[in-house]
C-alpha positions in Angstrom: -19.6 -5.4 52.3 -23.2 -6.6 51.7 -25.6 -5.6 49.1 -28.0 -4.2 51.6 -25.6 -1.2 51.7 -26.7 -0.3 48.2 -30.6 -1.4 48.6 -32.0 0.2 51.6 -35.8 0.2 51.7 -36.0 3.9 51.9 -33.5 6.9 51.2 -33.8 8.1 54.8 -30.5 6.8 56.3 -28.1 9.4 54.8 -25.2 7.8 56.3 -25.7 4.5 54.6 -26.5 6.4 51.2 -23.2 8.5 51.6 -21.3 5.2 52.3 -22.7 3.6 49.3 -22.0 6.6 47.0 -18.4 6.8 48.4 -17.8 3.1 47.5 -19.5 3.8 44.0 -17.0 6.8 43.7 -14.1 4.3 43.7 -15.7 1.6 41.5 -14.1 1.2 38.1 -17.7 0.3 36.6 -19.9 2.9 38.2 -20.5 4.4 34.8 -21.6 1.3 33.4 -23.7 0.6 36.5 -25.3 4.0 36.1 -26.1 3.4 32.4 -27.7 -0.1 33.3 -29.8 1.6 36.0 -31.0 4.4 33.8 -31.7 2.1 30.9 -33.6 -0.5 33.0 -35.4 2.1 35.0 -34.0 0.8 38.5 -36.4 2.5 41.0 -34.6 1.4 44.1 -31.1 1.4 45.5 -27.8 3.3 44.7 -26.5 2.5 41.2 -23.3 4.2 39.9 -23.5 6.5 43.0 -26.9 7.9 42.4 -30.3 7.6 44.3 -33.5 6.8 42.7 -34.5 10.5 42.7 -31.4 11.5 40.9 -32.0 8.9 38.3 -35.5 10.0 37.7 -34.2 13.5 37.1 -31.6 12.2 34.7 -34.1 10.4 32.6 -36.3 13.4 32.2 -36.2 15.2 29.0 -34.8 18.6 28.9 -37.0 21.8 28.9 -37.0 22.9 25.3 -34.2 25.3 24.6 -32.5 24.9 27.9 -30.3 22.5 29.9 -32.9 22.7 32.7 -34.8 19.6 33.5 -38.1 19.2 35.2 -38.5 16.9 38.4 -40.7 14.0 38.0 -43.3 13.9 40.5 -44.4 10.6 41.9 
């Protein structure tokens, strides 16, 4: 398994993304990996089973008084 599976140039290859997420789902350090990616603002690749767009959503502050989060538009 090569690192290129986790670091495709774009999130357009849904099969590759699904394979990387599946591998992350079996990894004993996926939670730590995700924390690292969020804390260091990783903008590319699959980290802890998440895509860059999901990590942007996780980093966003919640809308006051709700559990809803706003999407970051880039």
